[in-house]
DSSP file (Angstrom, degrees, kcal/mol; ACC not computed):
  #  RESIDUE AA STRUCTURE BP1 BP2  ACC     N-H-->O    O-->H-N    N-H-->O    O-->H-N    TCO  KAPPA ALPHA  PHI   PSI    X-CA   Y-CA   Z-CA
    1    1 A M              0   0    0      0, 0.0     2,-0.3     0, 0.0     0, 0.0   0.000 360.0 360.0 360.0 141.1  128.3  116.5   41.0
    2    2 A S        -     0   0    0      1,-0.0     2,-0.5     0, 0.0     0, 0.0  -0.652 360.0-136.8 -90.3 148.8  125.9  119.3   42.0
    3    3 A E        -     0   0    0     -2,-0.3     2,-0.5     0, 0.0    -1,-0.0  -0.887  13.2-132.7-107.1 130.9  123.2  120.4   39.7
    4    4 A A        -     0   0    0     -2,-0.5     2,-0.4     0, 0.0     0, 0.0  -0.714  24.0-164.3 -85.4 128.1  122.5  124.1   39.2
    5    5 A W        -     0   0    0     -2,-0.5     2,-0.1     4,-0.0     0, 0.0  -0.850  13.4-132.6-110.3 146.8  118.8  125.0   39.4
    6    6 A D     >  -     0   0    0     -2,-0.4     4,-2.2     1,-0.1     5,-0.2  -0.449  37.7 -96.7 -85.7 172.9  117.2  128.2   38.3
    7    7 A D  H  > S+     0   0    0      1,-0.2     4,-2.5     2,-0.2     5,-0.2   0.872 123.4  52.5 -59.7 -40.3  114.8  130.1   40.6
    8    8 A D  H  > S+     0   0    0      2,-0.2     4,-2.1     1,-0.2    -1,-0.2   0.907 109.8  48.1 -64.6 -41.9  111.7  128.5   39.0
    9    9 A E  H  > S+     0   0    0      2,-0.2     4,-2.3     1,-0.2    -2,-0.2   0.911 112.1  49.7 -64.6 -42.5  113.1  125.0   39.5
   10   10 A L  H  X S+     0   0    0     -4,-2.2     4,-2.4     2,-0.2    -2,-0.2   0.932 111.8  47.6 -62.3 -47.5  114.0  125.7   43.1
   11   11 A L  H  X S+     0   0    0     -4,-2.5     4,-2.4     1,-0.2    -1,-0.2   0.881 110.7  52.7 -61.5 -38.7  110.6  127.1   43.9
   12   12 A S  H  X S+     0   0    0     -4,-2.1     4,-2.1    -5,-0.2    -1,-0.2   0.919 111.1  45.9 -63.5 -44.1  108.9  124.2   42.2
   13   13 A R  H  X S+     0   0    0     -4,-2.3     4,-2.1     2,-0.2    -2,-0.2   0.887 112.6  50.3 -67.7 -39.2  110.9  121.7   44.3
   14   14 A L  H  X S+     0   0    0     -4,-2.4     4,-2.4     2,-0.2    -2,-0.2   0.909 109.9  51.2 -64.1 -41.4  110.2  123.6   47.6
   15   15 A R  H  X S+     0   0    0     -4,-2.4     4,-2.2     1,-0.2    -2,-0.2   0.914 110.4  48.8 -61.4 -43.7  106.5  123.7   46.8
   16   16 A A  H  X S+     0   0    0     -4,-2.1     4,-2.2     1,-0.2    -1,-0.2   0.887 110.8  50.6 -63.7 -39.7  106.5  119.9   46.2
   17   17 A A  H  X S+     0   0    0     -4,-2.1     4,-2.2     2,-0.2    -2,-0.2   0.909 110.6  48.6 -65.6 -41.9  108.4  119.3   49.5
   18   18 A M  H  X S+     0   0    0     -4,-2.4     4,-1.8     2,-0.2    -2,-0.2   0.893 111.0  50.4 -65.9 -40.1  105.9  121.5   51.5
   19   19 A T  H  X S+     0   0    0     -4,-2.2     4,-0.8     1,-0.2    -1,-0.2   0.916 111.3  48.5 -63.7 -43.1  102.9  119.7   49.9
   20   20 A A  H >< S+     0   0    0     -4,-2.2     3,-0.6     1,-0.2     4,-0.4   0.884 108.9  53.7 -64.5 -39.1  104.4  116.3   50.8
   21   21 A A  H >< S+     0   0    0     -4,-2.2     3,-1.1     1,-0.2    -1,-0.2   0.865 104.6  54.7 -65.1 -36.0  105.1  117.4   54.4
   22   22 A E  H 3< S+     0   0    0     -4,-1.8    -1,-0.2     1,-0.2    -2,-0.2   0.733 101.2  60.4 -69.4 -21.7  101.5  118.5   54.9
   23   23 A A  T << S+     0   0    0     -4,-0.8    -1,-0.2    -3,-0.6    -2,-0.2   0.552  78.0 107.9 -83.8  -8.3  100.3  115.0   53.9
   24   24 A V  S <  S-     0   0    0     -3,-1.1     5,-0.1    -4,-0.4    -3,-0.0  -0.563  78.8-112.1 -73.7 127.7  102.2  113.3   56.8
   25   25 A P    >>  -     0   0    0      0, 0.0     4,-1.7     0, 0.0     3,-0.6  -0.245  20.5-119.9 -59.7 147.3   99.8  112.0   59.4
   26   26 A R  H 3> S+     0   0    0      1,-0.2     4,-2.5     2,-0.2     5,-0.2   0.849 111.7  58.0 -56.7 -39.2   99.9  113.7   62.8
   27   27 A E  H 3> S+     0   0    0      1,-0.2     4,-2.2     2,-0.2    -1,-0.2   0.868 105.5  50.0 -62.2 -36.5  100.8  110.5   64.7
   28   28 A I  H <> S+     0   0    0     -3,-0.6     4,-2.2     2,-0.2    -1,-0.2   0.904 110.0  49.9 -68.9 -40.9  103.9  110.1   62.5
   29   29 A V  H  X S+     0   0    0     -4,-1.7     4,-2.2     2,-0.2    -2,-0.2   0.916 111.8  48.6 -62.8 -43.0  105.0  113.6   63.1
   30   30 A E  H  X S+     0   0    0     -4,-2.5     4,-2.4     1,-0.2    -2,-0.2   0.890 110.3  51.0 -65.6 -39.3  104.6  113.1   66.9
   31   31 A A  H  X S+     0   0    0     -4,-2.2     4,-2.3     1,-0.2    -1,-0.2   0.898 109.9  50.8 -64.3 -39.0  106.5  109.9   66.8
   32   32 A G  H  X S+     0   0    0     -4,-2.2     4,-2.3     2,-0.2    -2,-0.2   0.902 109.6  49.8 -63.8 -41.4  109.3  111.6   64.9
   33   33 A R  H  X S+     0   0    0     -4,-2.2     4,-1.3     2,-0.2    -2,-0.2   0.909 110.4  50.3 -64.1 -41.2  109.4  114.4   67.5
   34   34 A A  H  < S+     0   0    0     -4,-2.4     4,-0.4     1,-0.2    -2,-0.2   0.902 111.3  48.5 -63.6 -40.2  109.6  111.8   70.3
   35   35 A A  H >< S+     0   0    0     -4,-2.3     3,-1.5     1,-0.2    -1,-0.2   0.884 107.7  55.2 -65.8 -37.4  112.5  110.1   68.6
   36   36 A F  H >< S+     0   0    0     -4,-2.3     3,-2.0     1,-0.3    -1,-0.2   0.792  92.8  71.6 -65.4 -27.3  114.2  113.4   68.1
   37   37 A A  G >< S+     0   0    0     -4,-1.3     3,-1.9     1,-0.3    -1,-0.3   0.713  78.2  79.3 -62.1 -19.2  114.0  113.9   71.9
   38   38 A W  G X  S+     0   0    0     -3,-1.5     3,-2.0    -4,-0.4    -1,-0.3   0.728  72.5  78.7 -59.7 -21.1  116.6  111.2   72.2
   39   39 A R  G <  S+     0   0    0     -3,-2.0    -1,-0.3     1,-0.3    -2,-0.2   0.767  92.3  51.6 -60.4 -23.0  119.2  113.8   71.3
   40   40 A E  G <  S+     0   0    0     -3,-1.9     2,-0.3    -4,-0.2    -1,-0.3   0.513  91.2 102.4 -87.6  -6.0  119.0  115.1   74.9
   41   41 A V  S <  S-     0   0    0     -3,-2.0     2,-0.5    -4,-0.2    -3,-0.0  -0.598  75.0-124.2 -88.3 137.0  119.5  111.6   76.4
   42   42 A D    >   -     0   0    0     -2,-0.3     3,-2.0     1,-0.1    -2,-0.1  -0.654  15.1-142.7 -74.2 125.2  122.8  110.5   77.8
   43   43 A L  T 3  S+     0   0    0     -2,-0.5    -1,-0.1     1,-0.3    -2,-0.0   0.660  99.6  62.3 -68.0 -14.3  123.9  107.4   76.0
   44   44 A D  T 3  S+     0   0    0      2,-0.1    -1,-0.3     0, 0.0   101,-0.2   0.492  79.2 116.8 -85.4  -3.5  125.3  106.0   79.2
   45   45 A M    <   -     0   0    0     -3,-2.0     2,-0.3     1,-0.1   101,-0.2  -0.354  64.5-129.3 -65.2 143.0  121.8  106.1   80.7
   46   46 A E  E     -a  146   0A   0     99,-2.8   101,-2.5    -2,-0.0     2,-0.5  -0.734  14.0-128.9 -96.2 144.7  120.4  102.7   81.7
   47   47 A L  E     -a  147   0A   0     -2,-0.3     2,-0.6    99,-0.2   101,-0.2  -0.811  12.3-152.2 -95.9 127.9  116.9  101.5   80.6
   48   48 A A  E     -a  148   0A   0     99,-3.5   101,-1.6    -2,-0.5    30,-0.3  -0.891  16.9-148.6 -98.9 118.3  114.5  100.2   83.2
   49   49 A E  E     -F   77   0B   0     28,-1.9    28,-2.6    -2,-0.6     2,-0.4  -0.591  23.7-101.7 -88.7 146.9  112.1   97.7   81.7
   50   50 A L  E     +F   76   0B   0     26,-0.2    26,-0.3    -2,-0.2     3,-0.1  -0.532  46.1 165.3 -65.8 120.2  108.5   97.2   82.9
   51   51 A T  E     +     0   0B   0     24,-3.2     2,-0.3    -2,-0.4    25,-0.2   0.564  62.2  28.6-114.2 -15.2  108.6   94.0   85.0
   52   52 A Y  E     +F   75   0B   0     23,-1.4    23,-2.2     4,-0.0     2,-0.4  -0.980  51.2 174.8-149.7 135.1  105.2   94.3   86.8
   53   53 A D  E >>  -F   74   0B   0     -2,-0.3     4,-1.8    21,-0.2     3,-1.6  -0.942  21.1-152.7-138.6 115.1  101.8   95.9   85.9
   54   54 A S  T 34 S+     0   0    0     19,-2.8     4,-0.3    -2,-0.4     7,-0.1   0.744  95.4  66.2 -62.0 -22.8   99.0   95.3   88.3
   55   55 A A  T 34 S+     0   0    0     18,-0.3    -1,-0.3     1,-0.2     3,-0.2   0.820 108.2  39.7 -66.5 -29.1   96.5   95.8   85.4
   56   56 A V  T <4 S+     0   0    0     -3,-1.6     3,-0.3     1,-0.2    -2,-0.2   0.829 122.9  39.9 -84.3 -36.2   97.9   92.6   83.9
   57   57 A H  S >X S+     0   0    0     -4,-1.8     3,-1.2     1,-0.2     4,-0.5   0.100  77.8 118.8-101.3  21.3   98.2   90.7   87.2
   58   58 A A  G >4 S+     0   0    0     -4,-0.3     3,-1.1     1,-0.3    -1,-0.2   0.853  72.3  54.8 -59.4 -39.1   95.0   91.9   88.9
   59   59 A E  G 34 S+     0   0    0     -3,-0.3    -1,-0.3     1,-0.2    -2,-0.1   0.723 101.6  59.8 -69.8 -19.2   93.5   88.4   89.2
   60   60 A A  G <4 S+     0   0    0     -3,-1.2    -1,-0.2     1,-0.2    -2,-0.2   0.636  98.9  62.2 -82.3 -14.4   96.5   87.2   91.1
   61   61 A V  S << S-     0   0    0     -3,-1.1    -1,-0.2    -4,-0.5     3,-0.1  -0.901  79.5-148.8-116.8 102.7   96.0   89.8   93.9
   62   62 A P        -     0   0    0      0, 0.0     2,-0.1     0, 0.0    -3,-0.1  -0.364  28.8 -99.7 -69.2 149.1   92.7   89.3   95.8
   63   63 A A        -     0   0    0      1,-0.1     3,-0.1    -2,-0.0     4,-0.0  -0.452  23.0-149.2 -66.7 137.5   91.1   92.4   97.2
   64   64 A L  S    S+     0   0    0      1,-0.2     2,-0.3    -2,-0.1    -1,-0.1   0.860  79.4   7.5 -76.3 -36.7   91.7   92.8  100.9
   65   65 A R  S >  S-     0   0    0      1,-0.1     3,-1.3     4,-0.1    -1,-0.2  -0.934  75.3-112.8-140.4 162.3   88.4   94.6  101.6
   66   66 A A  T 3  S+     0   0    0     -2,-0.3    -1,-0.1     1,-0.3    -2,-0.0   0.826 118.7  46.0 -65.4 -31.0   85.3   95.3   99.6
   67   67 A D  T 3  S+     0   0    0      2,-0.0    -1,-0.3    -3,-0.0     3,-0.1   0.139  81.3 143.7-100.2  20.6   86.0   99.0   99.7
   68   68 A S    <   -     0   0    0     -3,-1.3     2,-0.1     1,-0.1    -5,-0.0  -0.315  56.1-110.8 -60.5 138.7   89.7   98.7   98.8
   69   69 A A        -     0   0    0      1,-0.1     2,-0.9    -2,-0.0    -1,-0.1  -0.448  24.9-125.7 -69.4 142.7   90.9  101.5   96.6
   70   70 A V        +     0   0    0     -2,-0.1     2,-0.4    -3,-0.1    -1,-0.1  -0.826  39.8 168.5 -93.9 109.2   91.8  100.5   93.0
   71   71 A L        -     0   0    0     -2,-0.9     2,-0.5    17,-0.1    17,-0.1  -0.913  30.6-134.5-118.0 146.2   95.4  101.6   92.3
   72   72 A R  E     - G   0  87B   0     15,-1.3    15,-3.0    -2,-0.4     2,-0.4  -0.883  22.6-162.5 -98.5 131.9   97.5  100.6   89.4
   73   73 A A  E     - G   0  86B   0     -2,-0.5   -19,-2.8    13,-0.2     2,-0.4  -0.939   7.6-175.3-117.6 137.4  101.0   99.7   90.3
   74   74 A L  E     -FG  53  85B   0     11,-2.4    11,-3.0    -2,-0.4     2,-0.4  -0.975   7.2-162.6-129.5 143.5  104.0   99.5   88.0
   75   75 A T  E     -FG  52  84B   0    -23,-2.2   -24,-3.2    -2,-0.4   -23,-1.4  -0.995   2.7-170.8-129.0 128.6  107.5   98.3   88.5
   76   76 A F  E     -FG  50  83B   0      7,-2.7     7,-3.0    -2,-0.4     2,-0.4  -0.973  12.4-160.9-116.4 128.3  110.4   99.2   86.2
   77   77 A A  E     +FG  49  82B   0    -28,-2.6   -28,-1.9    -2,-0.5     2,-0.2  -0.928  15.9 170.3-119.6 134.1  113.7   97.4   86.9
   78   78 A A        -     0   0    0      3,-2.1   -30,-0.1    -2,-0.4    68,-0.0  -0.714  52.4 -92.1-121.5 177.6  117.3   98.2   85.8
   79   79 A S  S    S+     0   0    0     -2,-0.2     3,-0.1     1,-0.2   -31,-0.0   0.856 120.8  16.2 -64.7 -34.9  120.5   96.5   87.0
   80   80 A R  S    S+     0   0    0      1,-0.2     2,-0.3    18,-0.0    -1,-0.2   0.410 126.1  43.0-120.1   1.9  121.1   98.9   89.9
   81   81 A L        -     0   0    0      2,-0.0    -3,-2.1    15,-0.0     2,-0.4  -0.990  55.4-160.4-151.8 138.3  117.8  100.8   90.4
   82   82 A T  E     -GH  77  97B   0     15,-2.7    15,-2.6    -2,-0.3     2,-0.5  -0.954   9.5-154.7-116.6 139.3  114.1   99.9   90.5
   83   83 A I  E     -GH  76  96B   0     -7,-3.0    -7,-2.7    -2,-0.4     2,-0.4  -0.966  10.7-167.9-116.4 117.6  111.4  102.5   90.0
   84   84 A E  E     -GH  75  95B   0     11,-2.9    11,-2.0    -2,-0.5     2,-0.4  -0.893   6.6-172.0-108.2 135.1  108.0  101.6   91.6
   85   85 A L  E     -GH  74  94B   0    -11,-3.0   -11,-2.4    -2,-0.4     2,-0.4  -0.961  16.5-166.5-128.3 142.8  104.9  103.6   90.7
   86   86 A E  E     -GH  73  93B   0      7,-2.5     7,-2.9    -2,-0.4     2,-0.6  -1.000  17.8-148.6-121.5 129.9  101.3  103.8   92.0
   87   87 A I  E     +GH  72  92B   0    -15,-3.0   -15,-1.3    -2,-0.4     5,-0.2  -0.874  18.9 179.5-102.4 122.1   98.9  105.6   89.9
   88   88 A T        -     0   0    0      3,-2.7   -17,-0.1    -2,-0.6    -2,-0.0  -0.443  48.1 -88.1-104.9-176.3   96.0  107.4   91.6
   89   89 A D  S    S+     0   0    0      1,-0.2    40,-0.1    -2,-0.2     3,-0.1   0.814 124.0  19.2 -62.5 -29.9   93.2  109.5   90.1
   90   90 A S  S    S+     0   0    0      1,-0.1    38,-2.9    38,-0.1     2,-0.3   0.464 124.0  15.8-124.5  -2.2   95.3  112.7   90.2
   91   91 A S  E     - I   0 127B   0     36,-0.2    -3,-2.7     2,-0.0     2,-0.5  -0.964  62.1-110.0-160.1 173.4   99.0  111.8   90.5
   92   92 A L  E     -HI  87 126B   0     34,-2.5    34,-2.8    -2,-0.3     2,-0.5  -0.983  26.9-160.4-114.0 125.3  101.8  109.3   90.2
   93   93 A L  E     +HI  86 125B   0     -7,-2.9    -7,-2.5    -2,-0.5     2,-0.3  -0.928  21.6 177.8-106.3 125.3  103.4  108.3   93.5
   94   94 A G  E     -HI  85 124B   0     30,-3.0    30,-2.3    -2,-0.5     2,-0.3  -0.855  22.3-171.3-131.6 162.6  106.9  106.8   93.1
   95   95 A Q  E     -HI  84 123B   0    -11,-2.0   -11,-2.9    -2,-0.3     2,-0.4  -0.975  16.9-141.6-148.9 138.1  109.9  105.4   94.9
   96   96 A V  E     -H   83   0B   0     26,-2.3     4,-0.2    -2,-0.3   -13,-0.2  -0.828  30.8-119.0 -96.9 141.0  113.3  104.4   93.7
   97   97 A V  E    S+H   82   0B   0    -15,-2.6   -15,-2.7    -2,-0.4    25,-0.0  -0.995 100.4  39.9-128.5 127.2  114.9  101.3   95.3
   98   98 A P  S    S-     0   0    0      0, 0.0    -1,-0.1     0, 0.0   -16,-0.0   0.497 111.7-112.9 -67.0 148.5  117.4  101.3   96.9
   99   99 A P        +     0   0    0      0, 0.0     2,-0.3     0, 0.0    23,-0.2  -0.293  56.2 143.5 -60.1 131.6  116.2  104.6   98.4
  100  100 A Q        -     0   0    0     19,-0.3    -4,-0.2    -4,-0.2    21,-0.1  -0.959  46.3-102.9-164.9 152.9  118.3  107.6   97.5
  101  101 A A        +     0   0    0     -2,-0.3    40,-2.7    19,-0.2    41,-0.4  -0.329  59.3 104.6 -77.4 159.5  117.8  111.3   96.7
  102  102 A G  E     -CB 118 140A   0     16,-2.1    16,-2.6    38,-0.3     2,-0.3  -0.959  60.5 -71.9 168.3-147.4  117.8  112.8   93.2
  103  103 A E  E     -CB 117 139A   0     36,-2.5    36,-2.7    -2,-0.3     2,-0.4  -0.983  26.7-155.9-142.8 154.1  115.5  114.1   90.6
  104  104 A V  E     -CB 116 138A   0     12,-2.5    12,-2.7    -2,-0.3     2,-0.4  -0.973   6.6-165.1-129.4 144.0  112.9  112.7   88.2
  105  105 A R  E     - B   0 137A   0     32,-2.0    32,-2.5    -2,-0.4     2,-0.6  -0.969  17.5-135.0-126.8 144.6  111.6  114.2   84.9
  106  106 A V  E     - B   0 136A   0     -2,-0.4     7,-2.6     8,-0.3     2,-0.6  -0.892  21.0-163.2 -95.9 123.5  108.6  113.2   82.9
  107  107 A Q  E     +DB 112 135A   0     28,-2.9    28,-2.0    -2,-0.6     5,-0.3  -0.941  21.3 156.6-111.4 118.1  109.5  113.0   79.2
  108  108 A G  E >   -D  111   0A   0      3,-2.8     3,-1.5    -2,-0.6    26,-0.2  -0.404  60.1 -65.9-120.7-161.5  106.5  113.0   76.9
  109  109 A R  T 3  S+     0   0    0     24,-0.5     3,-0.1     1,-0.3   -72,-0.1   0.845 131.4  49.1 -59.1 -35.7  105.8  113.8   73.2
  110  110 A A  T 3  S-     0   0    0      1,-0.3     2,-0.3   -76,-0.0    -1,-0.3   0.371 120.9 -98.7 -89.9   6.0  106.6  117.5   73.8
  111  111 A G  E <   -D  108   0A   0     -3,-1.5    -3,-2.8     2,-0.0     2,-0.3  -0.771  62.6 -25.7 113.2-161.2  109.9  116.9   75.6
  112  112 A S  E     -D  107   0A   0     -2,-0.3    -5,-0.2    -5,-0.3     2,-0.1  -0.702  50.5-137.0 -97.6 143.2  110.9  116.8   79.2
  113  113 A G        -     0   0    0     -7,-2.6     3,-0.1    -2,-0.3    -1,-0.0  -0.382  44.3 -74.7 -83.1 172.3  109.2  118.5   82.1
  114  114 A G        -     0   0    0      1,-0.1    -8,-0.3    -2,-0.1    -1,-0.2  -0.218  62.1 -84.9 -65.1 159.0  111.2  120.3   84.8
  115  115 A P        -     0   0    0      0, 0.0     2,-0.4     0, 0.0   -10,-0.2  -0.395  39.9-156.6 -69.4 141.8  112.9  118.2   87.4
  116  116 A L  E     -C  104   0A   0    -12,-2.7   -12,-2.5    -3,-0.1     2,-0.2  -0.910  26.7-102.3-115.0 146.4  111.0  117.0   90.5
  117  117 A E  E     -C  103   0A   0     -2,-0.4     2,-0.5   -14,-0.2     8,-0.4  -0.420  19.9-158.3 -73.7 138.1  112.7  116.1   93.7
  118  118 A I  E     -C  102   0A   0    -16,-2.6   -16,-2.1    -2,-0.2     6,-0.2  -0.984  28.3-138.8-105.5 119.4  113.3  112.6   94.8
  119  119 A D    >   -     0   0    0      4,-2.5     3,-2.4    -2,-0.5   -19,-0.3  -0.075  29.2 -88.8 -76.1 179.3  113.7  112.8   98.6
  120  120 A D  T 3  S+     0   0    0      1,-0.3   -19,-0.2     2,-0.1    -1,-0.1   0.713 128.4  56.5 -62.4 -21.3  116.3  110.9  100.8
  121  121 A M  T 3  S-     0   0    0      2,-0.1    -1,-0.3   -21,-0.1   -20,-0.1   0.407 120.4-109.6 -88.4   1.5  113.8  108.0  101.2
  122  122 A G  S <  S+     0   0    0     -3,-2.4   -26,-2.3     1,-0.3     2,-0.3   0.591  72.7 141.1  83.8  11.3  113.6  107.7   97.3
  123  123 A V  E     +I   95   0B   0    -28,-0.2    -4,-2.5   -30,-0.0     2,-0.3  -0.671  21.9 169.2 -94.6 140.9  110.0  109.0   97.2
  124  124 A F  E     -I   94   0B   0    -30,-2.3   -30,-3.0    -2,-0.3     2,-0.4  -0.979  19.1-150.3-144.1 157.4  108.6  111.4   94.6
  125  125 A V  E     -I   93   0B   0     -8,-0.4     2,-0.6    -2,-0.3   -32,-0.2  -0.997   1.1-163.2-130.9 131.7  105.2  112.7   93.5
  126  126 A I  E     -I   92   0B   0    -34,-2.8   -34,-2.5    -2,-0.4     2,-0.3  -0.955  19.6-143.3-113.9 110.9  104.1  113.7   90.0
  127  127 A R  E     +I   91   0B   0     -2,-0.6   -36,-0.2   -36,-0.2    -2,-0.0  -0.561  68.2  13.5 -76.9 133.7  101.0  115.8   90.2
  128  128 A G  S    S-     0   0    0    -38,-2.9   -36,-0.3    -2,-0.3   -38,-0.1   0.063  88.6 -94.9  82.5 159.5   98.6  115.1   87.3
  129  129 A K        -     0   0    0    -40,-0.1    -2,-0.1   -38,-0.1    -1,-0.0  -0.948  35.7-117.5-115.4 130.4   98.8  112.2   84.9
  130  130 A P        -     0   0    0      0, 0.0     2,-0.3     0, 0.0    23,-0.3  -0.326  23.9-131.2 -63.7 143.1  100.6  112.5   81.6
  131  131 A D        -     0   0    0      2,-0.1     0, 0.0    21,-0.1     0, 0.0  -0.741  68.2  -4.1 -89.7 142.9   98.5  112.0   78.4
  132  132 A G  S    S-     0   0    0     -2,-0.3    21,-0.3   -24,-0.1    19,-0.1  -0.099 114.0 -14.2  72.3-171.4   99.8  109.7   75.8
  133  133 A P  S    S+     0   0    0      0, 0.0   -24,-0.5     0, 0.0     2,-0.3  -0.364  72.8 150.2 -67.9 140.8  103.2  107.9   75.8
  134  134 A F  B     -J  151   0C   0     17,-2.5    17,-2.7   -26,-0.2     2,-0.3  -0.955  25.8-153.6-155.7 171.5  105.8  109.0   78.3
  135  135 A R  E     -B  107   0A   0    -28,-2.0   -28,-2.9    -2,-0.3     2,-0.4  -0.959  19.4-119.3-146.0 164.8  108.7  107.8   80.4
  136  136 A L  E     -B  106   0A   0     -2,-0.3    12,-2.6    13,-0.3     2,-0.5  -0.878  16.3-159.5-108.1 139.7  110.4  108.7   83.6
  137  137 A H  E     -BE 105 147A   0    -32,-2.5   -32,-2.0    -2,-0.4     2,-0.4  -0.969  12.1-170.0-120.4 115.3  114.1  109.7   83.7
  138  138 A C  E     -BE 104 146A   0      8,-3.7     8,-2.8    -2,-0.5     2,-0.4  -0.884   9.7-177.4-108.8 134.3  115.7  109.4   87.2
  139  139 A R  E     -BE 103 145A   0    -36,-2.7   -36,-2.5    -2,-0.4     6,-0.2  -0.983  15.0-156.1-128.5 119.1  119.1  110.8   88.1
  140  140 A T  E >   -B  102   0A   0      4,-2.5     3,-1.6    -2,-0.4   -38,-0.3  -0.519  27.7-117.1 -93.8 162.6  120.2  110.1   91.7
  141  141 A R  T 3  S+     0   0    0    -40,-2.7   -39,-0.1     1,-0.3    -1,-0.1   0.689 114.9  63.9 -69.3 -16.9  122.8  112.0   93.7
  142  142 A T  T 3  S-     0   0    0    -41,-0.4    -1,-0.3     2,-0.1   -40,-0.1   0.476 124.9-100.9 -84.9  -1.3  124.9  108.9   93.7
  143  143 A G  S <  S+     0   0    0     -3,-1.6     2,-0.3     1,-0.3    -2,-0.1   0.488  71.9 144.5 100.7   3.5  125.2  109.1   90.0
  144  144 A L        -     0   0    0    -64,-0.1    -4,-2.5   -99,-0.0     2,-0.5  -0.590  28.1-167.4 -76.6 139.1  122.7  106.6   88.7
  145  145 A D  E     + E   0 139A   0     -2,-0.3   -99,-2.8    -6,-0.2     2,-0.4  -0.927  18.3 162.0-132.1 103.4  121.0  107.6   85.5
  146  146 A V  E     -aE  46 138A   0     -8,-2.8    -8,-3.7    -2,-0.5     2,-0.4  -0.974  18.8-170.1-132.8 136.3  118.0  105.5   84.6
  147  147 A S  E     -aE  47 137A   0   -101,-2.5   -99,-3.5    -2,-0.4   -10,-0.2  -0.959  22.4-126.8-120.9 144.5  115.0  105.9   82.3
  148  148 A T  E     -a   48   0A   0    -12,-2.6   -99,-0.2    -2,-0.4     2,-0.1  -0.390  35.8 -96.0 -76.2 163.2  111.9  103.7   82.2
  149  149 A S        -     0   0    0   -101,-1.6   -13,-0.3     1,-0.1    -1,-0.1  -0.399  55.8 -84.4 -68.5 160.6  110.7  102.3   78.9
  150  150 A W        +     0   0    0    -15,-0.1     2,-0.3    -2,-0.1   -15,-0.2  -0.446  63.1 158.9 -68.9 140.7  108.0  104.3   77.2
  151  151 A F  B     -J  134   0C   0    -17,-2.7   -17,-2.5    -2,-0.1     2,-0.3  -0.974  32.0-137.4-154.8 166.3  104.4  103.6   78.4
  152  152 A T        -     0   0    0      3,-0.4     5,-0.1    -2,-0.3     3,-0.1  -0.914  15.8-137.2-124.4 156.0  100.9  104.9   78.6
  153  153 A L  S    S+     0   0    0     -2,-0.3    -1,-0.1   -23,-0.3   -22,-0.1   0.688 100.6  56.8 -85.5 -18.8   98.6  104.8   81.5
  154  154 A S  S    S+     0   0    0    -22,-0.1     2,-0.3     2,-0.0    -1,-0.2   0.672 107.2  48.2 -86.6 -16.7   95.5  103.9   79.4
  155  155 A A  S    S-     0   0    0     -3,-0.1    -3,-0.4     0, 0.0     2,-0.3  -0.920  84.1-112.4-127.6 150.0   97.0  100.7   77.9
  156  156 A V        -     0   0    0     -2,-0.3    -3,-0.1     1,-0.1    -2,-0.0  -0.622  44.9-108.8 -76.0 135.1   98.8   97.7   79.1
  157  157 A S    >   -     0   0    0     -2,-0.3     3,-0.8     1,-0.1    -1,-0.1  -0.340  13.1-141.3 -66.5 144.4  102.4   97.7   77.9
  158  158 A S  T 3  S+     0   0    0      1,-0.2    -1,-0.1     2,-0.1    -2,-0.0   0.473  89.0  83.4 -82.6  -1.7  103.3   95.1   75.3
  159  159 A S  T 3         0   0    0      1,-0.2    -1,-0.2     0, 0.0    -2,-0.0   0.547 360.0 360.0 -82.8  -3.9  106.6   94.5   76.9
  160  160 A L    <         0   0    0     -3,-0.8    -1,-0.2  -108,-0.0    -2,-0.1   0.472 360.0 360.0 -88.8 360.0  105.2   92.1   79.5
């Protein structure tokens, strides 16, 4: 049964709701927005899990030279596509394996960025490094639709 409210009761309830909404921590609001971004995701999309992070395995790979550049390498694997990333000071360099053309999008807290080209060799470049948690969504011309798990560049993923 519905309850009839007078104007004063309605205003009182709206005021209470607005006060409660202002008390929600910013991190919770951002997490909710990121979860809401799933509405744009194709449910047939495959998830690529983080299988390698050079920050975790650094001691297993000896430096080749004293002046070797320090790059972070990440590998995300799905059943039919692997996404390999190298993080430099100013960009993300990536390749999909097996190599094929398509597009990649960076999805962060604020939603997805515009599509960036994956060339015929499976190579893509993302200029700048995303702040906070993000994931990559790759769609190939052969019809594969794969997203990485969410990760940040400042922290080692807990999925390893």
